[in-house]
C-alpha positions as CSV (number, residue, x, y, z in Angstrom):
1,M,10.4,27.5,13.3
2,S,13.0,26.3,11.6
3,T,13.0,24.3,8.1
4,E,15.9,22.3,9.2
5,K,14.3,20.8,12.6
6,S,10.1,20.4,11.0
7,S,9.2,17.4,9.5
8,R,7.1,18.0,6.1
9,F,4.9,15.8,6.3
10,V,1.5,16.4,8.5
11,R,-0.2,13.4,10.2
12,L,-4.1,14.6,9.7
13,R,-6.7,12.7,12.5
14,V,-9.8,13.2,11.8
15,E,-12.9,11.2,13.4
16,L,-16.4,11.2,12.0
17,V,-19.3,9.7,13.6
18,V,-22.1,10.1,10.7
19,E,-25.9,8.4,10.7
20,V,-26.8,6.3,7.9
21,D,-30.5,6.6,7.5
22,D,-30.4,5.0,4.7
23,Q,-28.8,1.8,4.3
24,D,-29.8,0.2,0.8
25,A,-28.8,3.7,-0.5
26,V,-24.7,3.4,0.7
27,T,-24.5,0.0,-0.6
28,R,-26.5,0.7,-4.3
29,A,-23.8,3.5,-3.8
30,A,-21.0,1.3,-3.0
31,L,-21.7,-1.3,-5.7
32,A,-21.9,1.3,-8.4
33,R,-18.2,3.0,-7.6
34,I,-17.1,-0.7,-7.8
35,A,-18.5,-1.3,-11.1
36,E,-17.1,1.7,-12.3
37,D,-13.3,0.9,-10.9
38,P,-11.9,-0.2,-14.2
39,D,-9.0,-1.0,-12.4
40,L,-10.5,-3.4,-9.2
41,P,-9.3,-7.0,-10.9
42,D,-12.0,-9.6,-11.1
43,D,-11.0,-11.2,-8.1
44,E,-11.0,-7.8,-5.6
45,R,-14.4,-6.9,-6.8
46,A,-16.6,-9.9,-6.2
47,H,-14.8,-9.5,-2.4
48,A,-16.1,-6.2,-2.4
49,E,-19.3,-6.6,-3.7
50,G,-19.8,-9.2,-1.1
51,A,-18.0,-6.9,2.0
52,V,-20.1,-3.9,0.6
53,T,-23.6,-5.8,0.4
54,E,-23.4,-7.6,4.3
55,D,-22.2,-4.4,6.0
56,T,-23.2,-0.7,5.8
57,A,-19.9,0.7,7.4
58,E,-18.1,-1.3,5.0
59,A,-19.9,0.2,1.9
60,L,-19.4,3.6,3.8
61,A,-15.6,2.5,3.8
62,Y,-15.8,2.1,0.3
63,L,-16.9,5.7,-0.3
64,V,-14.7,7.4,1.8
65,D,-11.9,8.9,-0.1
66,P,-8.9,10.4,2.0
67,F,-8.0,12.3,-1.5
68,D,-11.0,13.8,-1.6
69,L,-10.4,15.3,1.4
70,V,-6.8,17.2,0.7
71,G,-6.5,16.4,-3.5
72,D,-7.4,20.1,-4.0
73,L,-5.4,21.5,-1.5
74,T,-2.3,23.7,-3.0
75,G,1.1,23.0,-1.5
76,V,-0.5,19.5,0.1
77,E,0.3,15.8,-1.0
78,L,-1.7,13.3,0.3
79,A,1.6,10.5,1.4
80,Q,-0.2,7.8,2.7
81,A,-3.9,7.2,4.4
82,S,-5.2,4.4,6.2
83,W,-8.9,4.5,7.1
84,S,-12.0,2.0,8.8
85,S,-15.3,2.4,9.4
86,E,-17.1,0.4,12.1
87,Q,-21.0,0.0,13.2
88,I,-21.7,1.8,17.1
89,D,-23.6,2.6,19.7
90,Y,-23.6,6.5,19.6
91,D,-25.5,8.6,22.2
92,P,-24.8,12.6,22.2
93,D,-25.8,13.0,25.1
94,S,-23.2,10.5,26.6
95,P,-19.5,12.3,27.8
96,D,-17.9,9.7,26.1
97,W,-18.5,11.4,23.2
98,D,-16.6,15.0,23.9
99,L,-14.6,14.9,20.7
100,D,-12.5,17.6,22.8
101,E,-11.7,15.7,26.0
102,D,-8.6,14.0,25.0
103,D,-7.3,16.8,22.8
104,V,-5.9,20.0,25.0
105,E,-5.5,20.0,29.2
106,E,-6.7,23.5,30.6
107,D,-3.0,24.8,30.4
108,G,-2.7,24.4,26.4
109,E,-0.8,21.6,26.3
110,E,-1.9,18.7,24.2
111,E,-3.0,15.7,26.8
112,A,-1.2,12.4,25.5
113,V,-3.8,10.1,24.4
114,G,-3.6,6.1,25.2
């Protein structure tokens, strides 16, 4: 691999499906994180508190930090991150939830997703 032709940047896509069995605990944890954030302006704090109180998916998104995934990796610096969360209907037995179905074709080449 030539360093002149390869980019130093890598897009890492991660999709997680989590089961929340204690919505109140997730909400409390998000509210605690908001309360502990000294850099959060009061108007943003009020908005964040309202969002995490009304929607468990928002609370979970507030608790997930992409920097935690790569922050301790040697030679890697997080350049940009975005993430979102939503409540979904999940059926682990459904073929729609096959995590590998869009990744690789039988010949080993990546399949276009879109």
